[in-house]
C-alpha positions as CSV (number, residue, x, y, z in Angstrom):
1,M,6.1,29.0,23.7
2,N,3.3,30.5,21.6
3,L,4.9,29.2,18.4
4,L,5.0,25.7,19.8
5,V,1.3,25.8,20.9
6,T,0.4,27.1,17.4
7,L,2.3,24.3,15.7
8,I,0.6,21.8,17.9
9,K,-2.8,23.2,17.0
10,L,-2.0,23.1,13.3
11,Y,-0.8,19.5,13.5
12,S,-4.0,18.6,15.4
13,Y,-6.0,20.0,12.4
14,V,-3.9,17.9,10.0
15,V,-4.8,14.8,12.1
16,L,-8.4,15.8,12.1
17,L,-8.2,16.2,8.3
18,R,-6.9,12.6,8.2
19,V,-9.9,11.4,10.0
20,I,-12.2,13.2,7.6
21,L,-10.2,11.9,4.6
22,S,-10.4,8.4,5.9
23,W,-14.1,8.4,5.2
24,F,-13.4,8.9,1.4
25,P,-11.3,6.3,-0.4
26,A,-8.3,7.7,-2.3
27,S,-7.6,6.6,-5.8
28,A,-5.3,7.8,-8.6
29,H,-8.3,9.4,-10.3
30,N,-9.4,11.3,-7.2
31,Q,-8.5,15.0,-7.3
32,W,-7.7,14.9,-3.6
33,A,-5.2,12.0,-3.9
34,Q,-2.1,14.2,-3.4
35,I,-3.6,15.8,-0.3
36,H,-4.6,12.4,1.0
37,R,-1.1,11.1,0.6
38,F,0.5,14.1,2.2
39,V,-1.8,14.0,5.2
40,Y,-1.2,10.3,5.7
41,A,2.5,10.8,5.4
42,A,2.5,13.6,7.9
43,T,0.4,11.9,10.5
44,E,1.5,8.2,10.3
45,P,4.8,8.7,12.1
46,V,2.9,9.8,15.2
47,L,-0.1,7.5,14.9
48,A,1.8,4.3,14.1
49,P,3.5,4.0,17.5
50,I,0.2,4.6,19.3
51,R,-1.4,1.9,17.0
52,K,1.4,-0.5,18.0
53,L,0.6,0.0,21.7
54,V,-3.2,-0.1,21.2
55,P,-4.0,-2.0,18.0
56,P,-7.3,-1.7,16.2
57,F,-9.9,-4.0,17.7
58,R,-12.8,-5.7,16.1
59,V,-16.3,-4.4,16.7
60,G,-18.8,-6.6,14.9
61,A,-17.7,-6.7,11.2
62,V,-15.4,-3.7,11.4
63,Y,-12.1,-2.8,13.1
64,L,-12.0,0.3,15.3
65,D,-8.8,2.3,15.4
66,I,-8.7,4.5,18.4
67,S,-5.2,5.8,17.9
68,V,-6.5,9.2,16.8
69,M,-8.5,9.5,20.0
70,I,-5.5,8.6,22.1
71,F,-3.4,11.1,20.2
72,F,-5.9,13.9,21.0
73,V,-6.0,12.9,24.7
74,L,-2.2,13.0,24.8
75,L,-2.2,16.3,22.9
76,T,-4.6,17.8,25.4
77,I,-2.3,16.7,28.3
78,L,0.7,18.2,26.5
79,Q,-1.1,21.5,25.9
80,R,-2.1,21.7,29.6
81,I,1.6,21.1,30.6
82,L,2.7,23.9,28.2
């Protein structure tokens, strides 16, 4: 059970890293491009279904994607169950 909780925490850090990386555009010339691609590939399978249920919505001139916030709420519930 401790291993599962540890893996969940590690994955939550990867999702948090995705949030931080989303603030910086990735390009082929960026030294962080490989990390960027890895983090997005590792988190998209979990965030995409949430985004299908609750798509990003427009707030003024930008779209707000709350899939990460929903993920963390669900993760907190899962941790409390475990």
